[in-house]
Legacy VTK file of the C-alpha trace (Angstrom):
# vtk DataFile Version 3.0
C-alpha trace
ASCII
DATASET POLYDATA
POINTS 280 float
28.262 -21.777 -30.419
27.301 -19.541 -32.759
24.664 -16.881 -31.573
24.174 -13.496 -32.948
22.828 -10.346 -31.245
21.528 -7.830 -33.446
19.058 -4.699 -33.119
16.651 -3.877 -35.771
16.582 -0.362 -37.818
14.990 2.537 -36.211
11.395 2.936 -37.339
8.967 1.750 -34.384
10.310 3.680 -30.943
10.972 0.524 -28.158
11.724 1.813 -25.164
15.787 1.122 -24.147
14.333 -0.640 -20.459
12.362 -2.801 -22.202
13.901 -4.097 -25.646
11.547 -6.286 -27.466
13.392 -9.625 -27.561
13.465 -11.977 -30.369
14.845 -15.574 -30.439
15.247 -16.619 -33.794
16.133 -20.671 -34.044
16.891 -22.501 -36.705
19.538 -24.873 -37.771
20.305 -23.485 -41.523
22.435 -20.126 -41.735
20.184 -18.813 -44.454
16.836 -18.964 -42.923
18.311 -16.777 -39.959
19.656 -14.354 -42.168
16.571 -14.124 -44.329
14.194 -13.794 -41.289
16.698 -10.938 -39.751
16.418 -8.791 -42.971
12.967 -9.254 -42.588
12.131 -8.311 -38.679
15.117 -5.729 -38.514
12.207 -3.160 -39.658
10.287 -3.872 -36.456
13.135 -2.478 -34.480
13.288 -6.120 -32.624
16.514 -6.923 -30.280
17.077 -10.010 -32.328
19.024 -13.227 -31.343
19.640 -15.848 -32.569
20.986 -19.989 -32.221
21.738 -22.788 -34.408
19.894 -25.828 -32.442
17.253 -26.279 -30.194
20.320 -26.683 -27.301
21.633 -23.683 -28.542
18.246 -22.067 -28.210
18.322 -22.933 -24.541
22.167 -21.324 -24.124
20.623 -18.007 -25.535
17.437 -18.116 -22.835
19.911 -18.622 -19.816
21.484 -15.708 -20.425
19.022 -13.538 -22.172
15.207 -12.129 -21.012
13.487 -13.160 -24.361
10.178 -12.280 -24.968
8.933 -14.412 -28.291
10.575 -17.333 -29.906
10.604 -18.489 -33.694
11.807 -21.945 -34.022
12.433 -24.197 -37.075
11.009 -28.077 -36.056
13.514 -29.936 -37.820
16.891 -29.736 -36.293
19.693 -31.953 -35.853
19.777 -33.130 -31.644
16.367 -31.609 -30.990
13.490 -31.206 -32.738
11.544 -27.419 -32.607
8.495 -29.020 -30.532
10.350 -30.699 -28.163
13.137 -27.277 -27.667
9.488 -25.405 -27.394
8.381 -27.794 -24.933
11.520 -27.042 -22.605
11.469 -23.641 -23.368
8.177 -23.580 -21.921
9.212 -25.384 -19.005
11.998 -23.587 -18.005
10.745 -19.665 -19.544
6.876 -20.158 -19.329
6.827 -16.349 -19.859
8.021 -16.440 -23.123
5.540 -16.544 -26.469
6.467 -19.570 -28.468
5.766 -19.858 -32.536
6.751 -22.425 -35.130
7.966 -22.115 -38.251
8.573 -25.441 -40.152
8.471 -26.565 -43.575
7.650 -29.714 -42.438
3.699 -31.161 -41.849
4.151 -33.492 -38.610
1.111 -32.895 -37.745
1.041 -35.471 -34.484
4.014 -33.395 -33.028
3.076 -30.001 -34.396
-0.248 -30.646 -32.687
0.943 -32.527 -29.347
2.729 -29.076 -28.928
0.385 -27.053 -29.474
-2.218 -28.892 -27.117
0.386 -29.182 -24.407
0.309 -25.051 -24.686
4.339 -25.161 -26.189
3.078 -23.283 -29.581
1.227 -19.791 -29.729
1.612 -20.034 -33.790
2.402 -22.754 -36.373
3.197 -21.297 -39.573
5.095 -23.230 -42.759
7.865 -22.786 -44.835
8.188 -20.386 -47.290
6.458 -17.760 -45.178
4.257 -14.917 -46.802
6.616 -11.954 -45.212
3.661 -9.773 -44.193
2.002 -12.682 -42.405
5.034 -13.735 -40.567
5.346 -9.679 -39.485
2.060 -9.830 -38.232
2.234 -13.015 -36.377
5.239 -12.302 -34.417
3.767 -8.038 -33.775
0.448 -10.485 -32.098
3.430 -12.751 -30.120
4.786 -9.293 -28.779
1.344 -7.535 -28.186
0.262 -10.856 -25.777
3.378 -10.530 -24.334
3.585 -6.815 -23.284
-0.338 -7.712 -22.204
0.812 -10.786 -19.595
4.098 -8.430 -18.578
1.452 -5.654 -17.718
-0.269 -8.221 -15.862
2.300 -9.430 -13.888
3.584 -5.838 -12.885
-0.404 -5.120 -11.744
-0.252 -7.606 -10.017
2.778 -7.377 -8.083
1.698 -3.552 -7.408
-1.421 -5.503 -6.186
0.516 -7.362 -3.282
2.573 -4.513 -2.602
-0.287 -2.651 -2.264
-2.181 -5.247 0.051
0.826 -5.344 2.013
1.033 -2.253 3.030
-1.961 -1.592 3.286
-2.039 -4.573 5.905
1.115 -3.128 7.788
-0.662 0.360 7.623
-4.028 -1.353 9.224
-1.953 -3.155 11.755
-0.579 0.099 12.561
-3.456 1.422 13.019
-5.193 -1.306 15.525
-1.878 -0.814 17.135
-2.012 2.905 17.744
-6.143 2.197 18.630
-5.167 -0.442 21.100
-2.600 1.980 22.709
-5.298 4.847 22.593
-7.987 2.497 24.297
-5.537 1.403 26.891
-4.812 5.009 27.881
-7.998 6.186 28.081
-8.658 3.488 30.468
-6.121 4.636 32.265
-7.014 8.347 32.432
-10.894 6.878 33.192
-9.007 5.351 35.967
-7.239 8.264 37.000
-10.143 10.550 36.828
-12.364 8.455 39.001
-9.990 8.335 41.623
-9.491 12.163 41.522
-13.265 12.808 41.709
-13.671 10.229 44.764
-10.917 12.396 46.138
-12.076 15.721 45.662
-15.822 14.455 46.695
-14.432 13.802 50.427
-12.795 16.455 51.054
-13.414 19.284 53.351
-12.739 22.037 51.621
-15.547 23.177 48.979
-14.369 22.619 45.181
-15.856 23.519 41.923
-14.552 22.156 38.439
-14.913 24.265 35.760
-14.389 23.675 32.006
-12.291 25.438 29.239
-15.867 27.689 28.678
-16.007 28.447 32.364
-19.129 26.258 32.935
-19.401 24.341 35.576
-18.585 20.557 35.470
-18.325 19.563 38.959
-19.118 20.146 42.663
-17.726 18.510 45.384
-20.179 17.354 48.798
-18.629 20.333 50.871
-19.601 22.530 47.839
-23.292 21.120 47.367
-23.773 21.484 51.170
-22.364 25.242 50.923
-25.015 26.145 48.339
-28.482 25.635 48.713
-28.810 24.834 44.869
-26.314 22.233 45.121
-26.439 20.079 42.227
-28.610 22.418 40.114
-25.427 24.218 39.495
-23.969 21.505 37.197
-24.156 22.139 33.041
-24.434 26.368 34.270
-21.902 29.142 33.671
-19.839 30.145 36.892
-20.343 33.774 36.318
-23.891 33.824 36.166
-24.525 31.170 38.642
-21.991 31.862 41.316
-21.596 35.814 40.903
-20.629 36.186 44.490
-17.554 34.217 43.965
-16.112 36.699 40.749
-15.886 40.594 40.680
-17.077 42.299 37.901
-14.493 41.079 35.430
-15.048 37.227 36.811
-11.684 37.561 38.565
-12.310 35.338 41.977
-12.479 36.934 45.118
-13.239 37.690 49.082
-17.560 36.005 49.049
-19.857 36.281 51.392
-21.566 32.948 51.791
-24.221 32.739 54.444
-22.715 35.429 56.100
-19.806 33.942 56.466
-16.413 35.132 54.294
-14.654 32.657 51.914
-10.869 33.196 50.329
-12.250 32.366 46.399
-8.968 30.635 44.516
-8.988 29.621 40.670
-6.361 26.711 40.251
-6.131 26.483 36.267
-5.371 22.881 35.008
-3.351 20.961 32.593
-0.042 21.940 34.319
0.998 18.466 34.794
-1.740 16.435 32.758
-3.737 16.616 29.759
-7.034 18.388 31.951
-8.385 21.304 30.740
-10.487 24.043 32.438
-9.584 24.909 36.401
-10.604 23.979 40.219
-12.205 26.717 42.286
-11.643 26.470 45.956
-13.532 28.228 48.840
-11.714 28.164 51.838
-13.338 30.280 55.691
-10.996 33.382 54.981
-9.434 34.009 59.336
-10.786 30.588 60.077
-7.348 30.471 62.581
-7.975 34.047 63.898
LINES 1 281
280 0 1 2 3 4 5 6 7 8 9 10 11 12 13 14 15 16 17 18 19 20 21 22 23 24 25 26 27 28 29 30 31 32 33 34 35 36 37 38 39 40 41 42 43 44 45 46 47 48 49 50 51 52 53 54 55 56 57 58 59 60 61 62 63 64 65 66 67 68 69 70 71 72 73 74 75 76 77 78 79 80 81 82 83 84 85 86 87 88 89 90 91 92 93 94 95 96 97 98 99 100 101 102 103 104 105 106 107 108 109 110 111 112 113 114 115 116 117 118 119 120 121 122 123 124 125 126 127 128 129 130 131 132 133 134 135 136 137 138 139 140 141 142 143 144 145 146 147 148 149 150 151 152 153 154 155 156 157 158 159 160 161 162 163 164 165 166 167 168 169 170 171 172 173 174 175 176 177 178 179 180 181 182 183 184 185 186 187 188 189 190 191 192 193 194 195 196 197 198 199 200 201 202 203 204 205 206 207 208 209 210 211 212 213 214 215 216 217 218 219 220 221 222 223 224 225 226 227 228 229 230 231 232 233 234 235 236 237 238 239 240 241 242 243 244 245 246 247 248 249 250 251 252 253 254 255 256 257 258 259 260 261 262 263 264 265 266 267 268 269 270 271 272 273 274 275 276 277 278 279
């Protein structure tokens, strides 16, 4: 098989990683030589073959963008070659160039989508170059669409994976919240039944919890909730807000503040009151 590989002369800048590859198929060497001379100025990467079968062999070993094939060739007509090229390499753009007006064969190939353009010999140089340039433009659009579709699929897959990960994290957080709520409920219930007066303060020193023992100790009980402890229960703190020995209903109580969050994610503090000197 006589397959020729030629790069065109500089003139049009072509990316090195994506050469515009043109396959010329004709059984007449002088026709191939004329086409190569005409088209080398457009900086195509030109491959040639002398028959339809050789053209298929070239396609099997090279990435081709545009094919220009003669119709009347020994062994395999151009229309049949282009049909096979469409079947095996549908991404190619296919042009028939022939001096024979076999209208039925050409019409059938055009209707089947095997041929993009049909041009007759002898060709007009400018017209042929324009048709081939148009074929490459169309191929570029098709390639861009394929690339964009692939990028869109990748983006959709990445988005789906991110959504799945987010959903898993959300379920994990909801499960943790449920567990925390159960733990908080148990803790509140335990504190409620402690005989020791307990007052819970948030990070800002606001009263967020009072157990039953503390409600019984203070006349206003539940009304203290939501208020700043140092303002509504000043007897429990010295002038600087530190706990002190307090007198409640004539009885001395030791006030202790226990910061929360040392062994959990809780914030704030617990204030406990115990009878001072109750065991003496």
